N, C-alpha and C positions, 0 to 999 in steps of 0.2 A: 495386516492385510487391508487392501483397499479395493474399491470397485468403481468402475466408470459409470457415471450417471449424467443426466442432463436436465435442465429446467428451461422454461421459456421466459424470455424477457423482451418486451417490445416486439413480439412475433418472431424472435430469433432464438434458436436453441443454443444455450450456453453449456459448454462441456465442463465437467467437474470430476474430481476424485472424491469419493466418500469413504472415509475411514470409520467404520462402526466402533462405538465406544461402549463403556460399561457404567459410567457414573451419572448419566442424565444430562451432561453438559456437551454442547457442540460449539466448536470454533469455526466460524466462516472466515476464509482467507483468500487473498489474492497476492500477486507480486507487485512490482512497481508499475509505473505508468504504461509501459509496453513490455513488461516482463511477464512471461507466461507462468502458469501455475507450478510447473515442476522446478525450474531453477529458483523461483521466487519463494516457494513454500515448503518444499520437500523436507529440508533438514528440521524445520520447526514443527511441521505437521507430524512427522514421525515421533518426535519427542512428546508432543501433546497427546498423541494417541497412545503411546506407551504408558502414559500416566492415567489412562482411562477415559480421556475425552474423545468424543466423536469429532471428526473434522470434515468440513466441506471446503475444498480448495478448488477455485474455479477460474476459468479464463473469461475476461470481458469479451463481449461481442467484437467481431472483426479481428480477434487475435487468437493465436494458438489453435486449439482444436474446436473452438466455438465457431458457429456460423456467423454470417454477416458480411456485408459488402458496403463499401470497398474495404479491402484488407489494409491493416495497419493504421486505420483511422481511429483516433481516440477522441470521442466527444464526451466531455465531462458529464453533462446531463444524462447521456445514455449509460455511461459507466455507473453513475449513481443509481439509475434505475435497475441495472444489472445486480447491484448490491442489494437493493430492496427485494428483488425477486429471489435472490439467493438466500436471504435471511428468512423469507417466508417459506421457502422450500425446506431449509434446514429445520425450522421449527416443526414441520410436519413429518420429519423422519421418525421412524420407529425408535422409541426409547429416549427421544430428546425432550427434555423438560425446560432447559434454559439455553440461551444462545449468546455467544460472545462474538465480537468481530476483531480482526487483526489485519493490519497492512503496514507497509513501509513506503517511504519516499512520498511522491505526490498522493497516491491512494492512502497513505498514512494521514494525509490531510482530510481525505473523505471521511475518515473515522470520526472526526469532530462533528462534521455536518450530520452524519447518520446517527451519531449518539445523541444529537439534539432533537431528533424526531421521535415520534411515538411509534416505534417499531418493535417494542417488546424485548429490547436488548438488555441483558443482565450485566454485561461488562464489555469493555473495549480496550484494545491495545493499539497505540499509535507509535510505531517504531521508526526512528529517524525521520519524523514526519516533516514534510514541506507544508507549513501552515500559512505562509505569506509569500505568494508568488512574486509580487513586484520587488520585495526586499531581496529575495533569493536571486532573482534575475540580475539585479544590480550588482550583487556580489559576484555572481558567475561571470559577468562581463569582464571582470578584472583578469580573468584567465584566458580570454579570447583575443585574437588579433582583430584590429578594425576591419581588415579586408574580409576575413572569414565571417565576422558578425554581419557585415553587409550582405554577403552571399546567402547566409541563413535567412535573413529578413526577406531578401529578394525571392528566394525559393519558396518561402512561406506565402508571400503575396501571390506569386504565380500559381501556387498550388490551390490557394483559396479561389482564385479566378477560374482555374481549370475545373474546380469542383462544381461551379455554377453551370457548366456545360457538360458535366459527366465525364471529365477526363480522368485517366488513371492517376493515382496519387504520385507525387514526387516525394521520394523518401530521403530521410536524413538518418545518420547513425545516432544511436542513443548516447554514445560516448566516444570521444576522440581527443587526441592531443591538441594543444593550442595551434591554430592555423588551419585546422580541418573543420568542415561543416558538420556540426553535431549538436544534439540537444544540450549536452554538457561537456565542457572542457576542463572542469575543475580537477585538482590533483587527485582527490579521492575517487572521482568517476573513472580514473584510469585503472582502478582495482575491480571493475565490474566482473571481468572474467574470473579473476582470482577468487572473488567472493562468491559468485553465483554459479560458476561452471568450471571449477578448478580441474576437473578430470575430463572435460570435453564430453560429458555424458549427454548433454542436451543439444544435439546437433540440429534439431528441427527448430530451435529457438531463433527466430529472425530478429536480430538486434537492430531494428530500424523502426522509424515512426514516420507517418505522413507529415510533411512539413506544414500542412494546413492545421495540424493539431497544436503547433507550438504556441501561437498567440494566446489561446485560451489557458494553457498551462501557466504562462507568465503572469496572467491577470488573476488567477484563482487565489482567494484569501479566506480559507476556512477558519482562520483564527477568530473571525467575527462570531462564530458559533460557540466558542468556548464557554461563555457565561450560561449558555442554555443547555449544556450537556446534562442528560437525565440519568446517567448510570455511572458507576465507578469507571474511571478511565486512567490507564497507566500510560504515561509518556515515557518512552525510552529515548533519551537524548544523547547524542554523541558529541563530546565537548569540542572536538576539532572538526566537526562536520562542515565542509565547504560546499556541499551540493544541496543541503536543505537548511543549514544553519541552526546552531543550538539556541541562540538568544530568542528568536521568535517563538520557538517551541516552549522554552522555559517560561516566557511571558504568558503564553496561552495557558500553560499549566497553572500559573498563579491566578488566572481568572476563571478556572474551571472549578465549580463547586465541589466536585467529587474526585479531584485529581490525586494521583499518586505519581511521583516523579523518580525515575532512575536515571542518573547521569553516569556515563561510562567514558573512559578515555578513548581517543581514536577518532577516525574519520567516519564518513557516511556508512561504510560497510562494516564497521567494527562489530556489530552484532552477529555477522557471519564469519568474522575472522577472530582476532585476539580476544574479544569480549564475549564470544559465543556462549561459553558455559555460564558466565555470570548473568547474561541476559536471559538465557533459557531458564535458569533457576529462578530468577525473579519473576518471569512471566508465568511459570508454572505455579509459583506460590500465590501470585495474584489470581490466577484462574481458580485455584483450589479454594481461596477465600470467597470468591464471588460467583463461582459457576458450578462447582461440584456438589454443593449442598452440604459440604463439611464445614465445620467451624463457623457456621452462620450465627449471627446475632441480630436483634432488631435494628441495631445501629450500624451494622457492618457496611451497608451501602451508603452511609451518610458521613462518615468520618474520613476526611482526606488524610492520606499517609504519604510520607516522603521516604524514599529509599536512596541511599548514596553508596 
C-alpha cells in the first residue's frame, strides 16, 4: 500500500509516493534525470517495501506530478535541493529511524554528493551511476552523427538564450537512435521503454528534457565527492554500460572509504532487465545490513565490502 504525499522544496511542492514500512528504515528514491517516480522506482520500491522498509519516491520539481515552472527543466542545484528536502521529510515520517538514498543514472551521481554531506543518511545506493559527465559525454558522442550533435548543441544554445527572456523550453528526447536529436543515442539507451515502461503503463511520463538542461549534465562530475562519502555506499555497476560507463564508477568506488561494489553483466538498464533479481537481492541485503537495525555491529558502517 502507498499514499500520495508532498513536501516543499524551494517554495515548490514536490509530489511523492510514501510506502509505510515496519522496520524503521526508509529509502528515499527518484528515477533518472528526467524519469518520473513511477517508471523509475516502482519495481524497486515495491520490493523494498515488501521487505519491511518505508519508501519515499518523489518527482523533482518541474517534472511529473511535482509543481514548478518551466516544465521539463532540470537544474542540478535545484534537484539536489529537492533531495535534501525529501531526506528531511522522510526522516520526520512516523516510525522512521534511519534513512537511505537510492537513484540511478545521472541522479545516481547525486548520491555521491549527497552522501558526502551531513544529512544524517545511514546508507546509499548508486545504481548505474553517471559520476563523470565529461567522460560519459565523450563516449556518448561516438554513437551520434555530427549533424545531429550540432543540432543538439544549437538547440541547447537557443534554449538557454530563450530562458533569459522567459521563452518556453525547447525540448529534446531523452533517448533516440543515432541521427536524431536526443540526450542519449547510445545502444543501451534504446532500451529505455523496454526497461522502464515495458507494458506502456506510464502514459503520462513525458520522455523529454529542456535543451537548456543538457550542458549542465555534461559537465557534472560527482566523482570528486567519492573520498568524502560519510556512509556505506553500494555502487551497482553494469559492465557494458555505454550511457553512464562502468570504469568511472568503479574508480569512484575505489576512492570511497565505505564502498561496496556489485558488478553485473549488461548495459545501462541491466538492473531493470536480466540482472534485476541479482541487483534487488544485493540491494536488499545491503539495506538490511545498514538500515533495518538487524545484524548491526560497531564496525558495520566502516568496513568496505565487495560483491561480485
